[in-house]
N, C-alpha and C positions, 0 to 999 in steps of 0.2 A: 517474421519474427511475430509471436504470438500475441494475443489479443490482452485484452485489459484486464487485469485481473482485481479479483473482489475481497476472495479471500485462500489464503495460503495453507496447504496440510501443517499438521504439527510435524510430522516427519517427512522428510525426502529419501528416495534412495540413495542406494552408498553410491558416489562417483558425481552428485547433481553439483555444480560450478556455481556459486555467486558470484558475478564480473561486476564489477564497477569499474567506468572508463571518465578519465577525467582530463578536461584542458583547463593550464593554467591555476588551477588549486580549485574550482569549481568540478561537481559531478554531472556530467554529460548524460549519461547513457549506464545503465544499471540494468542488470537480467538474469536470468535463471537460466543455467543450462543443463539440461540432464542428461545424462549417458546415452539415451538412446539418438539425441542431438536435436531434437525441439528445446526453443527457448522461449522465456516468456520475459516478459518486458515490467518494468517495474519502474513506478515516476521515480522522477530524478529527487525530487523533494517530498520522500515521505511525511515528515513530519508535520507539512504545511497541510496535507491533505489530510493526515488524521484527524490534524483539529479541525477543519472544516465540517470531515464527516460527523467528529462528535457532535459538532455544531447542531446540525443536522438533525440529528438522530434526538437531540433534546427539544428541541422546537418539533420534531414530531411523535413525544411521546408523551408531550405535554409535561413536560418536569421544570414549566418556567417558574416564573413568580407565582409565589399562593394569593390564594384570592380568599376574602373572607366570606363565610355562606349566612345567609343573614336569613 
């Protein structure tokens, strides 16, 4: 399967499939399958990955606690 995805496009070609595989009620594999046969793996727990990424972005952009100017 393909490498990790950092950003996905807003639109996909007609025929693209979003596949979710699970066992015992837990998602174990998610991927996009394009009409030409390519597969792109997606993280199994997108919510946890999104929270971690947004926290890291806040730290990089300096949006932490405000400091008083002297």
